[in-house]
C-alpha positions in Angstrom: -2.3 -5.5 13.8 -2.9 -2.6 11.4 -3.7 -3.7 7.8 -4.9 -1.3 5.1 -5.0 -0.7 1.4 -3.0 2.2 0.1 -3.6 3.1 -3.6 -4.5 -0.5 -4.5 -1.5 -1.9 -2.5 -1.9 -3.9 0.7 0.0 -2.6 3.7 0.6 -3.8 7.2 2.6 -2.7 10.3 2.9 -6.4 11.3 6.5 -7.4 10.5 5.8 -11.1 10.9 2.9 -10.9 8.5 5.2 -9.0 6.1 7.9 -11.6 6.5 5.4 -14.4 5.9 4.1 -12.8 2.7 7.6 -12.3 1.4 8.4 -16.0 2.2 5.3 -16.9 0.1 6.5 -14.9 -2.8 4.4 -11.7 -2.4 6.3 -8.6 -3.6 7.2 -6.0 -1.1 7.2 -2.6 -2.9 7.9 -0.2 -0.1 8.7 0.3 3.6 7.0 3.6 4.6 7.6 5.5 7.8 5.6 8.7 7.3 6.9 10.4 10.4 5.9 7.5 12.6 7.9 5.2 14.8 6.1 2.2 13.2 7.0 1.1 9.7 4.3 0.3 7.1 5.2 -2.6 4.8 3.5 -2.1 1.4 2.9 -5.0 -0.9 1.9 -5.1 -4.6 -1.6 -6.5 -5.0 -2.0 -10.1 -6.2 -4.7 -12.7 -6.6 -3.3 -14.8 -3.8 -2.6 -12.0 -1.3 -6.1 -11.7 0.4 -6.3 -15.5 1.0 -2.8 -15.6 2.4 -3.5 -12.8 4.8 -6.7 -14.4 5.9 -4.9 -17.8 6.4 -2.2 -16.0 8.5 -4.9 -14.4 10.7 -6.7 -17.7 11.2 -3.4 -19.4 12.1 -3.7 -22.1 9.4 -0.9 -21.0 7.1 2.1 -23.3 6.7 5.5 -22.6 5.4 9.1 -23.7 6.0 10.6 -22.1 9.2 13.9 -21.4 7.4 12.1 -19.4 4.7 10.4 -17.3 7.3 13.7 -16.7 9.2 15.5 -15.6 6.0 12.7 -13.3 4.9 12.4 -11.8 8.3 16.2 -11.1 8.3 15.9 -9.5 4.8 12.9 -7.4 5.9 14.8 -6.1 8.9 17.8 -5.2 6.7 15.5 -3.3 4.4 13.7 -1.6 7.4 16.9 -0.4 9.0 18.6 0.6 5.7 15.6 3.0 5.1 16.6 5.0 8.1 
């Protein structure tokens, strides 16, 4: 899993983490490709974001499965519409 901070934004190449953050209300601001086969999902910084990422990594985060499914579908739509 590749997580990094780009110009004060949080980014990850982990699509499931990105879907989870979206389901929790974090704002996805960009899907960057940068001549790479892997997309980078870029999120606006927030007070809750670091704790949510850490909870995801530790496997203790809980959310409704339906929310995750819907957000993953929206993320894929956005990913493939970006070319």
